[in-house]
C-alpha positions in Angstrom: 74.9 62.3 -16.1 73.2 60.7 -12.9 73.8 61.8 -9.5 74.1 59.3 -6.7 70.8 60.4 -5.2 69.1 59.7 -8.5 70.9 56.3 -8.8 69.6 55.4 -5.3 66.0 56.5 -6.2 66.2 54.4 -9.5 67.6 51.3 -7.6 64.9 51.7 -4.8 62.1 52.0 -7.4 63.3 48.9 -9.2 63.3 46.8 -5.9 60.0 48.0 -5.0 58.5 47.3 -8.3 60.0 43.6 -8.3 58.7 42.8 -4.9 55.5 40.8 -4.6 53.6 38.1 -2.8 53.2 34.5 -3.9 50.3 32.2 -3.2 51.1 28.6 -2.8 48.4 26.1 -2.7 48.5 23.6 0.2 47.4 20.0 0.1 45.4 18.2 2.8 48.7 17.1 4.6 49.7 20.8 5.0 52.5 20.5 2.5 52.6 22.8 -0.6 50.8 21.1 -3.4 52.9 20.3 -6.5 50.2 21.1 -8.9 46.7 22.5 -9.3 44.3 19.9 -10.9 42.9 21.2 -14.2 40.8 19.5 -16.6 41.2 20.5 -20.3 38.1 21.9 -22.2 36.0 19.6 -24.2 36.1 19.9 -27.9 32.7 19.6 -29.7 32.4 16.1 -31.5 35.2 14.5 -29.6 35.2 12.5 -26.3 35.8 14.5 -23.1 39.5 14.7 -22.4 41.1 12.8 -19.5 42.4 15.3 -16.7 46.0 16.6 -17.3 46.7 15.9 -13.7 46.1 13.1 -11.3 43.4 13.6 -8.6 44.4 15.3 -5.3 44.2 13.1 -2.2 41.0 13.5 -0.2 40.8 13.1 3.6 37.6 11.3 4.7 36.1 10.7 8.1 35.8 7.2 9.4 33.2 6.4 12.1 33.2 3.1 13.8 30.1 2.0 15.7 30.0 -0.9 18.2 29.0 -4.2 16.9 29.4 -6.5 19.9 29.7 -6.4 23.8 33.4 -5.7 23.8 33.2 -2.7 21.4 30.3 -1.3 23.5 32.5 -0.8 26.4 34.6 1.8 24.2 31.8 3.3 22.4 32.0 4.9 18.9 35.6 5.4 17.6 36.4 7.9 14.8 39.5 8.4 12.7 40.5 9.5 9.2 41.2 7.8 5.9 43.2 9.8 3.4 42.3 8.4 -0.1 45.3 8.9 -2.4 42.9 8.5 -5.3 45.0 5.7 -6.6 43.6 2.7 -4.8 45.4 3.3 -1.7 45.0 5.1 1.4 46.4 6.0 4.8 44.3 5.2 7.9 44.6 6.6 11.4 42.5 6.5 14.6 42.8 6.8 18.3 41.7 3.6 20.2 42.0 3.4 24.1 44.4 6.4 24.2 46.8 4.8 21.6 47.1 6.1 17.9 46.9 3.1 15.4 48.1 4.0 11.9 48.1 1.9 8.8 46.9 1.7 5.2 43.9 0.9 3.1 44.1 -0.9 -0.2 41.6 -1.7 -2.8 41.1 -5.4 -3.7 42.6 -6.3 -7.2 39.9 -7.0 -9.7 37.2 -4.9 -7.6 38.0 -1.4 -7.3 35.1 -0.8 -4.8 36.3 -3.4 -2.2 39.2 -3.0 0.2 41.0 -4.0 3.3 42.6 -1.7 5.9 45.0 -2.5 8.6 46.4 -0.4 11.5 48.9 -1.1 14.3 49.8 0.9 17.4 52.9 1.2 19.5 52.0 -1.0 22.3 50.9 -3.9 20.0 47.2 -3.1 19.4 46.0 -3.8 15.9 42.7 -3.7 13.7 41.7 -5.0 10.4 38.7 -3.9 8.2 37.0 -5.0 5.1 35.0 -2.2 3.4 33.2 -1.5 0.1 33.2 2.2 -1.4 30.1 3.4 -3.2 32.1 6.3 -4.4 35.6 7.7 -3.8 34.3 9.6 -1.0 31.8 7.2 0.8 31.7 3.7 1.9 31.0 1.1 4.8 32.4 -2.0 6.2 33.4 -4.0 9.4 36.4 -3.7 11.5 37.9 -6.0 14.1 40.3 -5.1 16.9 43.0 -7.2 18.7 40.9 -7.2 22.0 38.0 -8.9 20.2 36.0 -5.7 19.6 34.1 -5.5 16.3 32.5 -2.5 14.8 30.4 -1.3 11.8 32.6 1.4 9.8 31.1 4.3 7.9 33.5 6.2 5.7 32.9 9.6 4.3 32.1 13.1 5.1 
């Protein structure tokens, strides 16, 4: 027959053995990732299998270099583009102390070309046309509501 002390020891041992740590992968936005991308192994004599999971979003740096006199007054501008790896992206930059946010979308029929637009709370806006040479690198031109024009370089 068990004594209360031996029961307490048994319960304590069970709790300690069931305790543990969990590692949760975090996505680029800081939220827990819903999955970990894994590519199934290739089978000899067959085509390589497609990934079982969609690609994770990738954060890219965008650097805008002045292309006219108005832009020269501000100098280089930098921001980020989060490539969602599905033909769309989120765009954000700081211009004249204002955060402009918007989106980037690939042009239908040409997966390399795209347009990006961003808007700020005081009414400033910009629009860009770009071409990607890979999912992580591209270039284009951007125009701002104050007449400034920039050459954009996208990628890390």
